[in-house]
Structures are given as C-alpha cells and as structure tokens.
DRENVEXMI-85714 format. One record per residue (C-alpha): residue in one letter; residue number from 0; x, y, z. Coordinates in steps of 0.5 Angstrom, whole numbers, plus 500, padded with zeros to 3 digits. Layout:
// residues N
DRENBA   res     n     X     Y     Z
DRENBA     A   NUM     X     Y     Z
...
// end
This chain:
// residues 68
DRENBA   res     n     X     Y     Z
DRENBA     M     0   434   272   850
DRENBA     L     1   433   277   855
DRENBA     D     2   436   276   862
DRENBA     L     3   430   275   867
DRENBA     E     4   435   279   872
DRENBA     D     5   435   285   868
DRENBA     I     6   427   285   869
DRENBA     F     7   426   283   876
DRENBA     G     8   433   286   879
DRENBA     H     9   434   292   882
DRENBA     G    10   435   296   875
DRENBA     G    11   429   293   872
DRENBA     P    12   423   297   869
DRENBA     P    13   419   296   875
DRENBA     A    14   425   299   880
DRENBA     G    15   422   306   878
DRENBA     A    16   415   305   882
DRENBA     A    17   415   308   889
DRENBA     D    18   413   301   892
DRENBA     F    19   418   296   888
DRENBA     Q    20   421   291   892
DRENBA     V    21   426   286   889
DRENBA     R    22   423   279   890
DRENBA     R    23   428   273   889
DRENBA     E    24   422   268   889
DRENBA     Q    25   419   272   883
DRENBA     L    26   426   271   879
DRENBA     L    27   427   264   881
DRENBA     M    28   419   263   879
DRENBA     A    29   420   266   872
DRENBA     E    30   427   262   871
DRENBA     R    31   423   256   872
DRENBA     V    32   417   258   868
DRENBA     A    33   422   260   862
DRENBA     A    34   426   253   863
DRENBA     R    35   419   249   863
DRENBA     S    36   416   253   857
DRENBA     A    37   422   252   853
DRENBA     A    38   422   245   854
DRENBA     R    39   415   245   853
DRENBA     E    40   413   242   859
DRENBA     S    41   408   244   865
DRENBA     L    42   409   247   871
DRENBA     V    43   405   248   877
DRENBA     V    44   407   254   882
DRENBA     E    45   404   255   889
DRENBA     A    46   407   261   892
DRENBA     G    47   404   266   897
DRENBA     T    48   401   272   896
DRENBA     G    49   405   278   894
DRENBA     T    50   410   273   891
DRENBA     G    51   409   276   884
DRENBA     K    52   406   270   881
DRENBA     T    53   402   274   875
DRENBA     F    54   408   278   873
DRENBA     A    55   413   272   873
DRENBA     Y    56   408   269   868
DRENBA     L    57   407   275   864
DRENBA     V    58   414   277   863
DRENBA     R    59   415   270   860
DRENBA     R    60   409   270   856
DRENBA     C    61   411   277   853
DRENBA     C    62   418   275   852
DRENBA     A    63   416   269   848
DRENBA     A    64   411   273   844
DRENBA     R    65   417   278   842
DRENBA     A    66   422   272   841
DRENBA     C    67   427   276   846
// end
C-alpha cells in the first residue's frame, strides 16, 4: 500500500507544481479517509477552503481502484 506521506509530502508528485504547498491537514484528512474506507465506515469532514479536501478524497479512491 502506498504511503500517503509519499503523495502529500514535500517529495510527492504535486511538489513540482509552482504553487504547491504541503498541507498537514490534507495529509491527516487523507489518512482518516483511508482508515475509515478500509473499515468500511462513513466519515464526514468539515474543513475550510484551501485544505485540499477534493485531492485528499480522490487520492484514496484512486488507490482503492488500483489496490495500492
């Protein structure tokens, strides 16, 4: 399974983008989404604009589809 820190951290794929910023909240959210998804449980997330909610959800779903 792919470590989410590898994706959302300083060396992750989006790090090459000019305006990329590591967002600790985004990593925490992605970890919680992954844990709840693995347990087949629901999760409701409330976070402010710019947290990276969409990317955090999408990465988990893409990994699940690829079985990383």
